[in-house]
N, C-alpha and C positions, 0 to 999 in steps of 0.2 A: 573128176577133179577132186583132190583131197581137201580136207577141211583147212589145212595150212595154205594150200594154193588158193582156195576160195577167199580166205581172210586176207590175202595179199592183193586182191583187187582194189584199186584206188577208190576211196570214197567219192561221192559226188562232189565235183568242184564247187567251192564257194569262195567268194572274194578273190577271183582270179586263179583259184586252185592252190594258193599258197598253203592254206590250212590243210587241204587234202594231201599235198605233197609232204609236208612236215609229218603228218600222221602216218603216211605210208613209210617214210624213212624210219620213224620210231618203231613201227611194226617189224620192218626188215631187221633193224638192229636187235630187237628182242628175239626174233627167229634165229639170228646168227648166234646170240648168246646161249640159247637153249640147245644149239646143235654142236656137233663135233667139228664143224667146219672152222677154218681160220680166216677165210675170206669169202665174200659174197659179191658177185658182180651182176648188175641188172642193167639192161639197155632197153629203151623204148623210143622208137623214132630216132631222132638225133641226140637224145639225152642218155648219158650213161652215169652210173653210180657204182662205186666200189667201196664196200665196207670191210674193214679188217679188224680182227681182235688184236688188242695190244700185245706186244711181245717184249719181254724183259731181256735186255742185253746188259751183261755185266760190263763195268768200265774197263776191266782188263781185256775182255774179249773184244770190245769195240776198238781199243787202242792197238792191240797186237794182231788182230785179224781183220783188218779193213777189207771189205768186200766179201768176207765169209758169211755164211748163213747165220742169222741171229740165233742165240740160245732161246729155247722155249722152256717153260716150266714143266713140272711133272705131268700135268694133264694139259691137253691142248688149250692154249690161250690163258692158262693160269700161271701167274708169276710164282717162281720158287721162293719159299720162305726159309730155305736152309741157310744157316749162318746169320740170320737177322734176328733182331729183338722182336719177339712176338707182340709186344705192346705197340711197337711202331707200325706193324702191319694191320693192327686192329684199331687204329686211332679213329675216333668219331669224326664225322665230316658233315658239313652242310652241303646238300646235293641240289643240283639244278632242277627246278620244277618243270622246265620246258626246254626244248631245243632252240638254240639261237646263238647270237653273237654276245659274248661276255665282255662287259666293260667294268674295270676295277675302280674307276673314278667317275664323278658326275659329269665331267667335261674334260676335253683334252687339255693337258698341262696343269690340271688341278691334282691335289693330293688324293690318294686312293682312300676308299671307304675304310678298309682294314689293311694292316701291315703285319708281317711276321713279327712276333713278340708282343704285339698289342693285344688288348683284351676285347672280347666281343660278348654281347649280352643277347638274350632272347629278344627278338623283335627289332634288333639293330640292322640297318641296311648294310649289306656286305658287298653289293655290286648291282649292276644292271644287266639284263638280258634283252637284247633287241630281237624281236620276232615280228615279222610282217610290218616293219616300220613303226612298231610300238615299243617303247622302252618300259620294261617291267622291273620294279624294284624287287630285289631278292633280299629277304630278311632271314636272319639267323634263327634257327630253332634250337641252338645250343648256347651254353655259356662257358667261357673258358679263355685260354690264351691261344692265339693264332700261331700254329706251328708251321703251316705251309699254305700258300695261295697256289692252287693247282694250275688253272689255266692262265695263260698270258692275256693281258687286256687286248681285245680285238680278236680273240680266238673263238672258233665255233665250238660250242659245247652241246652235248646230247642231254636229253632229259635223264635224270638220275645219276649223272656224272658228278663226282665230288668237285666242289668249288673251293672250299677251304677245309683244312684239317685243324681240329681244335683239341687242345689238351685240357681236360676238365680241371677247374680250380678247386 
């Protein structure tokens, strides 16, 4: 058994195995990111999981070639930066500290913590991530103007995934 295969063994279950399962998913995602693979499928018993690297599809290709294979970047899983403003691709972002469900507001029907065009300060709450029935406040580690809120409210986010993109002031 290789070191990678040994590291994929699930940790001992605690609290019903939720922590162990989330940790295993994070390790599988890291393995996928380090590899040349674009997709990783794992099945155990009646449970299956498919992880895929994001693929960039240009709006022109999506509109004109419905059903065609999506365009990929220069390297597998890396979006192409050709024709784009380099500053836009290197924009600072606040990243998710853990895997879970992202919520942009404190309760359904209430205003979001941050909005595009609004300012954010270090330590300001930008959203919540629910993991194992616990809601974790996510605080900004950047100061600036919010340019983009990446995930939709209620979407699953992975650890280290950008939550908001910020333009420094």
